[in-house]
N, C-alpha and C positions, 0 to 999 in steps of 0.2 A: 300906376298903383306903385307905393311904395314896397320893399324886398321886408318882410318880417323873419322875423330868426324863431324857431321855435325849440326849444329844447327838449327833452325827454320823447322824442316822436314817436317811438315805439307805443307809447302810454295809451290804454282807453281813452283818456281825456285830450292829451296832445293829439291825437289821429284827427278826432273831431274838431278840434281849433284850427287844425290844418286843412281838412273838408269846408269849413266853413271859411275859412279865409280863401280858398280857392273859388268858391262861390260867389263872394264878394269880389274877385277881382285881383286880387292880390296876390303877389311872387313871395313864393316861402321856403325858407331853406331850413330842414330838416335836420336838428343833430342827434343823431340815434349811434346805438353802441353796437347794434347787428342789423344790417340793411336786410338782410335775409328773412328779418321778423316783420318787417313792415308789411301792414294788415291791407293797405289801402291800394289801388291801381296807380299807376305813373300818371304823370300830369305835364303837359309842357311847362306850367310855371311853378314846379316843384323841383326843388335840388335835393337829393339826400346826403347827407355829410357823416360820414362814420368817425363817431371821436366819443369819448368819455368827456364827461362833463368837468372832470379836475385835469383834463390835459389842454391846459390854459394858451400855450401856443396855437393847438390847432381852433381851440375857441376865438383867439382874437382873430384867426384868419377868416372865421365862418362869420364875424360879425363885419369885414368889409364891405360895404355897400348897402347894408340893412339900414332903415329907418327906426326899426322898434324892436323891442324882446319881448317873448313871450315865455317866460321861464318856468316851466313844469315839469323838469326833470328832478327826482327825489330820490332818495331811500326810503321805502315804505316798508321793508320787509318787517316783520315783529319779533325776530328769534336773535337778533345781535344781542349781545349781553352787556355792552359798553357803551355810553354816551358818546365817546371820542368818536364810534365810528359813523354814529349819524351827523355827527358835527362837522367831518370831514367833507361830505358830501352836500347836504341840508343846510349847512351854516356858513363854513369856511368858503366852500364851493360858489353859493349865491352871493356871498359878498365879492369874492373875487371877479363876477361876472359880472357884477355891477359896477364896478372899478373899471372893468375893460371896455363896457359900455359907455361908463362916460368919457371915457380917453378916445372913444371910437367917436364919438358926438352922436351917439344914440338919442333921439328926441323922448321917446317912452319907453318905459319896463315895466312890463305887467309881470307880476309875480302871484303866484298861483299857491296858495299858502292852504289852511284846513280850516275847517270850522271848527276843530277842537282847539285852535290858537283863542278863541272865545268862550266864553261859557254859557253852558246849555241852559232851559229852563223847561216848565212846564206846557202842557199842551193850551192851556190860559193863558199863562206868559213865558211865551218863548224865549230864548236868546236871541239876543242881538249885536250889531258891533259893539255896543258898549259893555258889554258882559264880561267881566273879569274871567280866566279860566277857571275850569273848576276841576276837583277830584272826581274820577281818578286819573283824569287826563293830564294833571299837574305830576304826576308821577307816571307817565308814558314818557319812554326815551323818544320815541318819533313825535309824538303833538311836542314836546318840550322844544324839539330842534325846527320844527314849524315855526312853532311861536318866535324862537329866538331868532330865526334866519328872518322872518316877516320885519320885526322890529330892527334889524340891522340893514334890511333893504329900505324901508322908510325912513331910516337916519339920514339916506343921501338926498331925500326929497328937494333939497335947494339945490341941488346940482344937476337934476336930471327930473324930468316927469316920470313920478312912481306911484303905480297903482296896484291894490294887491286885492285878490280874487281868493274867497274862503268856500269852496265847495265843501257838501255834506256829503252823503254817501251816494253814488254814483252808480246809475246802471243803463245799459244799453248795446248796442253792439261793438264790434271790434274790439272784445276784451278778452284777446288771445291768452292770458295765462292761465284760468281767468283769474282777475284780480278780485274786484268788490263783485262781482258775478256768483263768486263761489256761493253764494248764499241760495243762488236759484237753485245749485246743484245741492245743496241740503234737503230741499224739499221738492224737487221735481218728480213730478209720478209715484211720489212715495205713498204709501197707506196710509202711515204712520209718520207724523212730524212732530220732533220734539224742540218745543222754543223754549228761549228764556224770559225773564220777567220784564226786562227792560222795553225799550223802544228806541228809534233813530229817526230823522230826518233821512227822507229818499228823494231823490232827484235822477230826470233823465239827463245823461251825460251829455246830450245834443244841445238841450237847455244850459246848461254849464258853458258849452263851448261857444255859444251865441251869446251868452254875456259877458265872456273875456272877451269875445272883438266889441262888444258895445263898448265896454271898459276900455279897450285901448283905443277907440273912437272917441268917446263921449265922457267916461270915467272924469271925474274930479281927480288930478293929482294930489297924493296924499293920503288918499281915502282908500277905505277898505268896503269891500261888497259880498255879504253871505250870498252863495248861490245856492237856495235851499226851496223845498218845496212842499210834501206832503209831510206830517209827523204821523208816526202810524208804528203802535205797539208791534213787536215782533209775531204775537199773534195775528195781529190785523193784515200785515204785511203778507205772510205765509197764507190768508185767507184770500188775498188778491190774487198771490200766485194759484192757487186753486181754484179761482174762477176762470184765469186767461187760460189753465191747461184742462178745463170742464170736468175735474176732479172733484171731490169730495172727501179728502184725506181725514183721518183722525187726528186732530191737535192736542197735544200732551203737554202741558207747561212741567219744565225743570225747576226745581225750587232753587234760590238763589244759593243756598247752602251747600249744593251739590256742586254748584259752578265754582264758588269760591272755593271747597276743600280741592276740587283739580287745580285751581289756580295756584295754590300751595304747595301742591307736589311738583307742578310746572315751577315755582320758585326756588324749590330744593333742586331740582334739574338743573337748571340753570345756576344755582350757586358750586354746583360740583363741574361744570363747564361743560352741560349738555344745552346745546343752542336748540331748545323747543320753543316753540311761538305762543304756547299759551302761559299764562303768567296770572297771579291775582290781579294786578292792574286789566289785564284784557277780559277777565272773568267780572270784575267789578264792571266794567264799560258795559256789559252785557244785560246787567240787571239794572242801571240809571235810562230814565226818559231823556233820551238825548235830544231835543227839541229845540228848533230854531224858527225864526220867521224871514221872510224875503221883503219886506215893506220898503227897504232903502234901494236895492236894485229895480224894485218897481218903479219907485217915484222916481230916483234918477235916472236910471237907464232906461226905464221903459220896458223891462222885460215882464214877460207872462211866460207859464210853464204850463205844459202840457202832462196829463196825468199818468202816475207812476204805473199803472195800469201796462198803458203804452209802451213805456221801459222795459216791462218786463216782457213782455211780448215781441220786441224787437231783438231784445237780447237772445231769448229762447231761439227765435228765427235764425238769428246769426250763430249761434252753439249748433244748430242741428245743421246748418250749411256747411258749418267746416266739420261735422261728424262728432261734436263731442258732446253732444246729447243725440241719443237714439230715438 
């Protein structure tokens, strides 16, 4: 089997992609900044390479002998104050990696973007790969950088086979930070849970990994695929968490105006130089119903998706095994 370079190998999704590739017989090079933080046990077909995605000579060396690239690495933190910080990593480094891959005669390049590069919809009419990006994400520095990177990467589709994956909100094991799994900590075993008025699409991270490998093998070059599953309000999500943990917490809605007030305070702090992660953009995102469908991935890649309850349960089991949850 060919060798695949996976960037951002320490991350939640990249770890699952590496597992999926190894289970399917591929040789994998995992590019990561800190080998000590890698969550998965060693494997004879896995080579870990310590490097930063912006260290281009090192990245060029890592591409040697590879047949394809799955580019997952990204700057996702919400507390940076300037677009150019996101642009350097998410846009410029991604485009440079594409150019290096073309020079290295890489056959296929799979870029992991974000569902918010497309516009969301309602439960009755969810967003898809044809829907234009919508507010508040049009004002999100992170989301804008991912959309720009996606367009840059796709602009090279005449020189190399390029496929884009657009995951929604992923949950599952191997979330070492935690990243998206932080939402579980917000409600785990708590007698009272305060929830925002909006909702989002949730998906098992292992399904996204499976879809990424299917896109590598069978995806149509030049196309993008949403990896989405269940559209849930935050109330519905925390109710599922309660079912998994066999608890019956009191669920109390937080009015949108309170969240927006907190967001404007965050804007003020950011304006005077404090890099807080909450802002009016982030608070508004908690008030919208950020829903998507997965029809294209199902029809073109043959994707099926497991229940979000399973993702919640597996995430909790993993957090417990690492002593992150009591």
